[in-house]
N, C-alpha and C positions, 0 to 999 in steps of 0.2 A: 734607357738602360746604361749602366756603367759596367766596366770590366776590370778584372784584376788578373794579370798574367794570362790574358786571352780568355778568361772565364767570366761569364756574366755573374755578377755578384749582387745585383739588385734588380728585382722585378716587382710588378705591382703587388703580388701576394706578400712580399716582404713587409708591406705596411701592416697587414693583419698580424703577422708574427711579431713585428716590432712592438705594436701597442699591447699585445698580450703579454709578451715576455717582459717588456719594460714596466708595465703596470704591476706584474707579479713581483719583480725585483724591488721596485721603489716602494711598493706596499710593505714588503717584508722589512725594508730598511726603516721606514717610518714607524711601523709597529715596534721594531727593535729599539729604536731611539726612545720611543715613548715608555716602554717597560723598563729600560735601563735608568732613565731619569726619574720617572714616577715611582717605579717599583723598588729599585735599589738605591735611589737618591744619589746616583752617580753624578759627579760634577759635569756640567755641560762641556767644559774644556777637555775632559777626557773623551766624552762621547763624540762630540763634533770636531774636536781638535786632533784626536789620536785614532779612535776606533774607526770612524766613518771614512777618513781619507785612506787608511790602510785597507779597509774592506772594499772600498770602491776600486782601488787600484788592482786588487786581486781578482775582482769580478771582471774588470776590463782585460787583464792579462789572459784570463781563461777564455773570454770571448774572442780575443784577438787570435789566440792559438787555434781555437776551434774553427774560426773563420778560415784560417790558413789550411787546416786539415780538410775543411770542406772544399776549398778551392783546389787543393791538390788531388782530392778524390775525384772531383768533377773533371779535372784535366786528364788524370790517368785513365779514367773510365769513359772519357769523351761523352759525358752526360751533362745536361744543363738543368736536371731536376734534383740535384743533390741538395739536401737540407743540412745546415750546420747543427751541431749539437747545442741544445740550450743548457745554460748553467747559471748559477748564482749562489747566494748564501744558502747553506743547507737549512731548510725550515725546521725539521725535527730537532736538529742539533742546536739551532738557534734558541729554542725554548728549553732544551735540556741544559745547555750551558748556563742560561740565565737562572733557571729555577732549581737546577740540581747541583750546580757547581758554584757559580758566583753568588747566587742567592744565599745558600747556607753559610758561605764564608762571611758575607755581609751581616747576616743575622747573628753570627757568632762574635764578630769583631767590631761591627758597626763601622768598618773601614771600607768604603767603596773602591778606593784606589787599590787596596790589597786584593779585593775580590776580582778586580780587573787583571791584576798581575797573575793571580792563580789561574784565571781563564786563559791567559797567554800560554802558560806552561801546559795546561790541559790541551789546548789546540796544537801545540808543538808535538806532544806525545801522540795525539790522534793522527797528525799529519805523517809522522814516522810510520805508524801502523798502516795507514793508507798506502804509503809508498811500498812497504813490504807486501801489502795485500795485492799489489799489482802482479806480484810473482807467485804468491801462494793462493790467491783468491779462487782460481778455478777448482783446485782440489777441495777447498772448504765448501764451496758451493755444491760440488758434486755429492757430498755426503750429508747435506742438510736439506730436509724436505722444504719445498716451497711454502707450504702452509706454516712452517715454523718461522721462516723469515718474515713472511707477510703478516702472520698473526701478531707477532710482537710489534711490528710496524703499525698495525691497526690500533694496538693499544696506545702507542705514542700519538697517533693521529687523533684519537678520541680525547685522551686525557690532556695532552700538552698542546694540541693545535686547535681542536674544535671547542672544548668546553669554555675556555676563557672568552674567545670571540662570541660564543653563543650567549653567555651571561652579559657581556658588554652590549650586545645587540638588544637584549630584552630590557636593558636599562633605558635605552632611547629608541623604542620600537618605531616611532613615527618617522625616523630617518633610516634606521638600519633595515627595517622590513622592506622598504622600497628597493634599497640596494640589493638585499638578499634575494628578493623576487626576480629582479633582472638577472642576477647571477645564475639562479636556478633555471630560469627559462632559457638563457643563452647557453650555459655550460652543460646542465643536466638534460634540459629538454631539447637542446640542439637546434633551437630556432634562431634565425638571423634577426639582428636588431635593425630598426629603421635606418636607412642609409648605409647599411652594412657596417655600422659603427661597432667596434669590438665590445662585447658585453661587459667586460671588466671596466673599460673606460666609461661606458654609459652609466654603469652603476655608481661610479665615483662622481660623475657629473651630476646625476640626479640627487645623490645624497648631499652633495655640496650645495646645490640650489636649495634644497629643503632646509639644510642647516642654517643658511643665511636668511631664508625667507621666514623661518620660525623664530629667529632671534637666538638660536642656540650658539651660533658663532658671534664673536664680538670684534668690532673693528680695532679696538685698542690693542688686542693681542697681535694683530697683524703689524701694527706700527712698532710694537716692542720687538717682535721677531725680526722685522726688517732692519731695525737699528743694530741688531747683534750679528748680522750676517758678515762673515769675513772669510777670506781664503785661508785654508790650512792644507799643508802638504804632509805626506807620510814621512815620518822620521824614524830612525832606528830606535827600538825600545828594548835593546838587549839586556840592559841592567834590570828593567822591570820584569822581563822574562825570567832571568836568573833568580830574582827575588821571589817570584811566584813558585819556583820549585820547592821553596822551603815549606809550603803548606799543601803541596800537591798530593802527598802520600795517600790520604784517605780517598782520593778521587781517581787514582790510577786505575782502579778496578773498573771504573766506568769508561775511562778514555780508551782502553784497549778494546773492549767489546764493541763500543760505539764506532771506533775506527774500523773494526771488522765489518760492522753493519754498513758503514758508509761506502766501503769499496764493494760490498756485495750489492748494495743498491745501485751503484754505478754500473756494475756488470749487467744487472737486469735492464737498466735503461739503454745500455749499448746493444743488448740483444733486441730490445724493442726497435731501435734504429735499424738494426740489421733486417728485422722482419719487414720494415717499411722500405727496404731496398738500399740502405746506406750502410755498407760494411766498413766500419772504422776499426782501426787497430786497437784492440781492447787494452793492452798493456800501456800503449802510448797515451791514450786518453785518460786512463786511471792515474798514470804518473803525473800528468798535468794537474789533476785535482790535488794530489798529495803535495806536490812542490808549491803550488799556489797557496795552499793553506800554510805550508811551512814559512814561505815568505811573509805571509800575513802576520804570523805570530811574531816574527822578528820586527815588524813595522808597527805593531800595536793592535792587531785584530785577533780576538779570541775565537772567531767564528770560521769554521772550515767551509770550503767551496765544494760544490757537488754538481754532477751532471743532473739536470732536471728531468723529471718525468714529463712526457708530452711531446716527444720528437714526432711521433706519427701525427699528432694533432696539428702541429705547426706545418707539417708537410701537406696535410690535407687542405689547409686554408691557403696554400700556394707559397708559403715562405721557402726561401732557398738559403743561400749562405750569408746574405747581408744583414738579415734581421737581428741576428745575435750580436754582431759587431756593433751595429747602430745602437742597440740597447746598452751594450757595455760602455760605449762612448758617453751616452747621456747619463748613465749611472755614475761614472767617475767624475764627470763635470759637476753633477749635483753634490757629490760627496766632497769634492775639493772646495767648492764655493760655499759650502755650509748653509745651503738654503733649505735643508730639511725642516728646521724649526719654522721657517716661513711657510712651507707647504702644510705643515701641521696646523698652523694658525689659519690657513685658508680652507683646507679640506678637513671635515670632521673625521675623527678617528673611527667613529661608528659607521661611517660610509665605506671604510676600508676593511674592517674586520670581517664582513661577510665573505670577502675573497678568501681569507684564511679558513673560515668555517667550511667553505666549499672544498678547499684543498684537503682538509681533514676528512671530509665526507668521501672524497674521491679515493684517498689512500686507504681508508677503511673498507670501502666497497671493493676495491681491487683485491683485497685479501680473500674475499669470497668468490669474486668473478674469475680470478686467475688460478684457482685451485679446484681440484675435483670436489664435487658436492659432498661426497662421503667424508671429506676432511674438514667439514665445517666445525665439528666439535673441537678439532685441534686449533683452529683459528681462534675460537672463543677462549680456549685454554691459554693461548699465547697472550691474550689481552689481560687476563686476570691479574698477573703481577703488577702491571702498570696501573690498574685500578687501585690496587692496594697502595702503591707508591704515591699516587695522586691524592688518595684520601688521607694518607699520613701527612703529606705536605700541607694540606688544608688544616688539619688538626694542629700541626706544629705552628703554622702561621697565626692561627687564631689564639692559641695559648701564648705565643710570644707577644702578640698585641696586648694581651691581658697582663703581661708582666710575669708569666709563669711558664712552666714546661710540663711535659708528661711525666718526667721523672719526679718533679716536685709534687705533683698531684698524686702520683702513685698509680701503677698499673691496675691495682685492685679497684680503686675508686673509679677509674675510667671504665673498667669492666662492668661495674654496677650501673653505669650510664649507657651500657650497651656499645661502648667504644672498645673494640678488641685491639688496642693499640699495639701490644707486643706482637700479635700475629701479623698486623699490617707492616710493622717494622721489619720483621724477618722475611715475610713473603716479598716485600717490595724492594729489598736491598739487592742491587744488581739486576733490576727488573728485566732488562733487555736480554740478558743471558738466561735468566730463569724462565722467561717466556718462551725463548727458543728451545730450551731443554724440555719443558713440559709439553709444548706443542709437538716437538719431534717425537717424544715418547708416545703421545696420543696417536700420531700418524702411524707409528710402527705397530701399535696395538690394533688399530683399525685394519691395517694390512697384514696382520698376523706375522709381523717380522720381529719376533721376540728376541732374537740375538742382537739385532741393532738396538732394540729398546734397552737391553741389558747393558750394552756398551755406553749408551747415552746416560743411563742412570748411574753407572760407575763414574762417568765424567762429572756428573752432578755431585757425587760423593766427594771426589777429589777437590773440586772447586769450592765446595762448602767447607771442607776441612781447612783449606788455606784462607778462607774468608773472602774469596773472590765474589761469592754470592752469599746471600742470607746473613751477612755480617757488616758491621759498620767499618771495620778495619781489617786489613790483611794480617794474617798471623797463623801460627800452628794451632789447630784445634779451635779456630775462631768461631765456627758454626758446627759444633760437634753433633748436636741432635739432628739437624737436617742431614748431615753427612751419614749418620747411622740410618736415617730414614731412606735415603737414596740407595744405600748399600743393601738394605733389606728388600727394597723394590727390585734391585738387580737380581737378588736371589730368587724372587718370585718369577722373574722373566727367564732365568736360567732353567727353572723347573718347567715352565711352560714350553720353552724351546726343546727341552729333552722329551717332553710328552708329545710335542708336535712331531718330532723326528721318529719317535716310536710308532705313532699312529700312521705316519706316511710309510714307514717300513712295513707295517702290517698290511696296509692296502696293497703295496707293491707285491708282497708275498702272496 
């Protein structure tokens, strides 16, 4: 055992936490690199020379600070069972930024560098929102039903985290199914793997062995990747960040609510840590996330950092304060040395994506498990806008690949093919806010809290009028019809509230 400032920082259980958290982080980075290069055709010098070094550094800085917080808490409370907070690149935001921010910019301009620059500006704004959230977050969380927050998160998990890995898995089932089975047995079934090997690590090993044994992986790819490995350091990207602000306008509406979601998610995870016995300072931990993301945007990373779900899980397997720091050190070394392409040439991507499929399953399931059963309809309601958003993106991508667009084909022609494009476009715009609003309204209806439902509907009317939701761009009267709809909804709730009070008054009389 080793010690830091008189506090034991590494115990046997930290190996379990290390392999789990490191596998989680490096899998996310490998998948991220793959979709940036293959999906957005982003130059490798941007991905491996600018984004990964900056992202690796921010992950390390977070891990280092949370290690110090854990050591401090252990020293102050004279306990040796403190577990440091797990953190890494925010997985929902990783996909949101790629497919909802950088992707549309690339599809419109065919300029991958410009898409990266807009991503930097988006991350900067979200980081500012996250920092502000450290001060106003408790109030926002107090007025938002849990089903509303987790319902829209479930929509993100299904559409942006689960679906793509699921489809990739079914393309190469003879590899992916084995990895997925091990993941489900270990993580969902709760069974220990042979030799107590972490399930995530065993799934990757099994998938890799199958990939090479079946000829799916090719040796020449390893040689090519090895020849391109070189060390890259984070460098200031301030000019690129400033340039990205030129096209950030249409996407500010998503940066602000997603920033709000990010700090609300962090608060939930801190509460989970508290329930497990580790009471960290909420504001301090959230500020670390915000400032890390801010530093990342200056250095070239468009992806925010977040406190991860799973603190109680790492604590249960015996991890203490050292596992997170060890993971951060390994992540930054891999990002600096640029060996992610080499890892991708050795480890089949289809052996990794089942981990992301599991993450999506876990987040989606939590929405139902951590909310009252009577609020289940609200959780589903929160998911619907994300389904519309996802369906629209598939249609847009397919039409773009065919050299056309929905506007060129015409909404009426699409309607005849049973593609209600305009409805998807309106419903899915600002999906995370729309999902929270609709889910919150549903919760308030279920609980007969009509006055709160009225205020929420009025908020929807205001946000629609200014184009924050249900519109492509911000502006006065940008989504007038939805605004009117929300206003009329509020009128109905006002009537119901008045009727409710009258009935209660009659009963009391």
